[in-house]
C-alpha positions in Angstrom: -0.1 -0.2 -0.3 2.7 2.5 0.9 3.8 2.1 -3.0 0.4 3.1 -3.9 0.7 6.3 -1.6 3.7 7.5 -3.5 2.2 6.6 -7.0 -0.6 9.2 -5.9 1.5 11.9 -4.5 3.7 11.3 -7.9 0.4 11.6 -9.9 -1.0 14.5 -7.9 2.2 16.4 -8.6 1.6 15.6 -12.5 -1.7 16.9 -12.6 -0.8 19.8 -10.5 1.8 20.4 -14.2 -0.3 22.9 -15.9 1.8 21.3 -19.6 0.0 17.9 -18.4 -3.4 19.7 -19.9 -2.3 20.3 -23.3 -2.4 16.2 -23.9 -5.7 16.1 -22.3 -5.8 11.9 -23.3 -2.8 11.7 -21.3 -4.6 14.0 -18.9 -7.3 12.0 -18.4 -5.8 8.9 -18.1 -3.6 10.1 -15.2 -6.9 11.5 -13.7 -8.1 7.9 -13.8 -5.5 6.5 -12.5 -5.4 8.5 -9.3 -8.9 8.0 -8.5 -8.5 4.6 -8.7 -5.4 4.6 -6.6 -7.5 7.0 -3.7 -10.1 4.9 -3.6 -8.1 1.7 -2.9 -5.9 3.9 -0.5 -9.2 4.7 1.2 -10.7 1.2 1.1 -7.6 0.0 2.5 -7.6 2.5 5.6 -11.0 2.0 6.4 -10.2 -2.0 6.5 -7.4 -1.5 9.0 -9.9 0.9 11.4 -12.6 -2.0 11.4 -10.0 -4.6 11.9 -8.4 -2.4 15.2 -12.4 -2.5 16.3 -13.2 -6.8 15.8 -14.2 -7.7 19.3 -15.3 -11.1 18.8 -14.3 -14.7 16.8 -17.8 -14.1 14.5 -16.8 -10.7 13.7 -13.4 -11.8 12.8 -14.6 -14.5 10.3 -17.0 -12.0 8.4 -14.2 -9.4 8.2 -11.9 -12.4 6.9 -14.4 -13.1 4.2 -14.6 -9.8 3.3 -11.0 -9.6 2.6 -11.1 -12.5 0.6 -13.6 -11.1 -1.7 -11.6 -8.2 -1.8 -8.6 -9.7 -2.5 -10.3 -11.4 -5.3 -11.7 -8.2 -6.6 -7.8 -7.1 -6.7 -6.3 -10.1 -8.4 -9.6 -9.8 -11.1 -8.8 -5.9 -11.7 -5.5 -6.1 -13.4 -4.4 -4.5 -16.9 -5.4 -7.8 -18.7 -8.5 -9.2 -16.9 
């Protein structure tokens, strides 16, 4: 996740460059990539907070199931899937 946060920071800097917007297609692609990274980072942070608050074995099992589903979603969201 650290790499994704670093990549998001790089993309944010790139978006602030006025020259980027001269190439609309590239600017849109970078904006979309940044939005996707920010969404993944937010989801990860929310999962960390939720994990910290789990108290019962049942809650842990439910959380593990959600993690498995999220892993599958991430695995199948690659460029060639």
